[in-house]
N, C-alpha and C positions, 0 to 999 in steps of 0.2 A: 748341405747345399740342396736347394729345391730344384729338381730337374723339370724340363718341359713336360715330360710324361706325367710327373707327379701333379703338376698344375692342371693338366688336362683331366686327370683322374678326379681331382678335387672338384673341378668345375662340373664334370659329368655327374658325380655323386650328389652334389648340391642341387643340381637341376632335377635329378631323379627324386630327391626327397621332397621337393616342392610339389611335384606331380603326385607323389605317394600320398601326401597330406590331403590334396584335393580329392583324389580317388577314394581314399579311406573315408573321408567326410561324407562323400556322396553315398558310398555303399552303406555306411552306418545309418544314414538318414532314409534312404529310399529302397535299398535292396532287400528283397524278401528272403530271409534265411529259412530254409526248410528244417525247422527245429524238430519236427516230428520224426525225421529220418536221420539216423546216424550214418555218416559217410564212411567213417573208419571203425571197423570192428575193434581194432586195438591201435593205440597210439603210444609210441615209445620215444621219449626225448632223452638223448644221451649227452652227458657232459664229461669232459676229460681234458687233461693237459696233453698236448701232442707228445707222441712217443710213449704213451701210457698203455699201449695195447688197444686203444679205442677201436681201430679198424678191424683188428683180429676178432675182438669181441662182437662188434656189429655184424661182421661177416658170419660169425658163429650163430648169432641170434637169427639172422635172416635165413640161415640154413635149416633152422628148426621150424620155420614158418611156411604157410602156403605160398604159392608162387605169386599171388596177387598182392605183393608187398612193394611199397615205394620207399626208397631211401634218398634223403636229401643231405648232402655232406656239407660240413663247415658253414652252418647257417649264421647269418648276422643277427645280433641281438635286436629285439624290439622291432623286427621287420617281418614282412610276409615272405616265408621261405620259397614258396612257389614263384612269386614275383621276382625274387632275387635270381633264381635259376633262369627264368625266362629272359630277363633283361641282360644277364651276363651272356647267355647264349646268343641273343639277338646282336649284342655288341661284337661278339666273335665272328658271327656270320657276315657282318658288314666289314670286318677287318680281317680277311683271311690270312694276312701275313703274321698275325699274332698266334702264338702257340697257346693251347689250352684245350680242355676237355669240351667236346661238342656233343650235345644230345642228339638222338636220332629223330625225335618227333617234337620239334619246337612248337608246333600248333597245340599239341596236348598240354604242354607246360603253360601255354598262353591261356587255355581254357581254365586250367586249375587256378592260375593266378587271378583270373577274373571272377572266380567263385563258382564256376560250372564244374563241380566236383564229380569225379567218377567214384563208384564204390570201391573200397579197398579192404582187404583182410587186415592189413597192418600198414601204418605210416610210421617210418622211423626218420628222425632228423637229429643231427648232431651239432654240438657246439664245441669248439676247441680253444683253449687258452683264454676263455672269457670269465669275467667276474660272475659268480653264481647269482648275486643279487640282480644283475642286469639281465641274465637269462630268464629269471623268474619274475621280472618286473611286472607290476600291475597293468601297465599300459599294453603289454602283449596279451595278458589274460583277458583284458577287455575286448581285444580284437580277435581272440583265438578262433571263434566260430566263423568269422568272416574270412580269416586267412586260411584256415585249414579244414573247416567244416566240423560238424559234431562227431565226437568219438564215444563209443560205448564204454570204453575203459581207457584210462591214461596211466602211464608209468613214467617216472623220472629215474633214469639210470645214471649213477655217478660212478665213474671208473677212477681208481687210484692205484698208483704203482709206488713202490718205495722210492724215496727221493734220490738215493745213491745211484741206482741203476737208471732211473729216469734222467738225471742230469748227465750221466755218462752217455746215454743214448742220444741225447740232444746235442752234446758236444761232438760226438762221432758223426751224427747226421749232418752237422754243419760242414764237414770236410768236403763232400762232393758238391756242395752249394757255395763254395768259397767265393765264386765270382757271380753268384746270382744276385740280381738287383732286388732290393726291398724284401729280402728273405733272410731272417736270422732266427734260428731255433732257440736262441737264448732270450728272445724278446717275447712278450705276451701282449694280449689286447686288454691292457688295463692301465688306467691313469693313476692308480693308487698303489699298485703292487708290482714288484719285479717277480721273476719266475719262482724263486724259493718262497717268497712271501705269499704268492698266490697258491702255491702247493699247501701251505699251512691253512689257508682258508678252505681249501677242498677237504683237508683232513678234519677240520672242525665240523664241516657239514656231514662228513661220513660218520662222525661220532655223535651227531645230533646236538652239538653245542650251538650250532645255528640250524635253523629250519626253514630255509628259503624254498626248498623243494617239497611240495605238498601233495603231489599226485602219485601215491603208492611208491614211495622212494625205495629204490633197490640199490644198495651199495655193492659194487663188484671190486674186490681186492684182486688186482691183476696177478700178483704173485701166486695167490692160492688158486685162482681160476686156471692158471697155466699148469699148475703141478698136481691138481686134485680133481679127478673125474667126479667124485661124489659131490664136491662143492659145485661143479658145473651143473649137475643135476638139480641141486638145491636152487640155484639161480633160475634154471629153466622152470622149475615149479613155481617160484615166486612170480615169474612173468607169464604164467599160464601157457607155457610152451609144451608141445609133445617132444620129450627129450629123445634125441637120437645121437647127439654129439657130432653130427655132421658139420663139416666146415672147420673143425678144430685143427686139423693138420695142415690147413692151407695157409700160405703166407701171402697176405694182401699187399699190393703195390702202393702202400700208403705213401703219399708225397712223391710218388713216382719211382721210389727206390726199394720198397719193401722194408726189411729190417735194416737199421742203421749200420749194423756190423756184418750181416750175412746176405744182404740183398734178398733175392728170392731163391737162393741156393738150397734152402731147406723146404721148399714148397712140397706139400704132401708128407712132410716129416717135421713139422714145426716143433713137435715135442722134444726134438733132439737139440734145439738151439739152447745155448747157455745164457738164457736171458736174465738169470738171477746173479750172474757174476760179471756183468758188464763194467761195474765200477772199478774192477782191478786194473783196467787199461789206464785209468786216470788217478790212481791212488797217490801219485807223486806230482800231480798237476796242481800248481798253486791256485789257479782260477777255480778249479773243481773244489779244492779244499776250502776256499773262501766261501763258496756257496753253502757249504755245510755249517758255517758259523752263524747262519741266520737264526735269530731268536726263535725258540720253540720248535724248530724244525726237527731236531733229534728227538726231543721229548715226544712229539706227535708220531714220529716214525716208530718209536718203541711201542707206543700205545696201539698202533694199527698193525704192525708187523712183528712185534716182539724183538727181543735182543738177537742180533745177528753176530755171532762170536767173532768172525774175522773182521767185520766192520767195527765192532767195539774196539778192537786193537788199533784200527785206523783212527778212530775218534780220540784216542788218548794222545795223539800227536797234534791235535788242533790247539 
């Protein structure tokens, strides 16, 4: 059933896209881009499926960086990230009855959206549950400098978590949102894949069977990142960060709840969370078991994460 709110959203987005096309065409034709000056010393694009530890890793990366770092969360594919934030914030400011994050300086976001960029030590922007090919689409690359400004160096970070604990965290995360409208952690932003199928496409990109991400690709295995300090230092080195491991123990309020299982109870003690055994809560759940029957899923999990003895016993029951 299509609700009134959904119709209003579709209308608003359609109208925005028309104006986006007009504005982009004008800026492409007439705006002078200062190509001799790099706006961003470093640019990090982060991709991951929700509940893969994306926000924990982004918070950790930000904590290794200078303070002049900007983070844009949950970016839409093939669109201007700054403009997305500005228009969303403008809409919320005009409709105070709506709940949502509100930025402190909407004028600053407007200037960035219009291409009046301020210098930054680092720009980080993230995509969640999106098809990798759409994130890296040539139409975005064509508009990159107009949307974000020039960057001295660019990185593509792709985060992957083993599918067993990922699916368990998403199922658990759905519980407090049972009555939330238009929000289901088992859905993804893809017309071609469901959640486990999309996970397989991320696994293939991590193993370089596909090569959509071409800007200094850095693969972060969340399981290893969580459990191995030496691995975190290796990731910091690949990203050109001064490693301090700051931010690792913090629990970020991702999605407003923090961890699907523990909330923010382990803030400043995140290493104590049992994130590698979440699947045990759902080992007898028929829906959870059906997700694991997705073709190639177990094969790619073994290639990325190795054999997990207890899970191997579970898989014998499929």
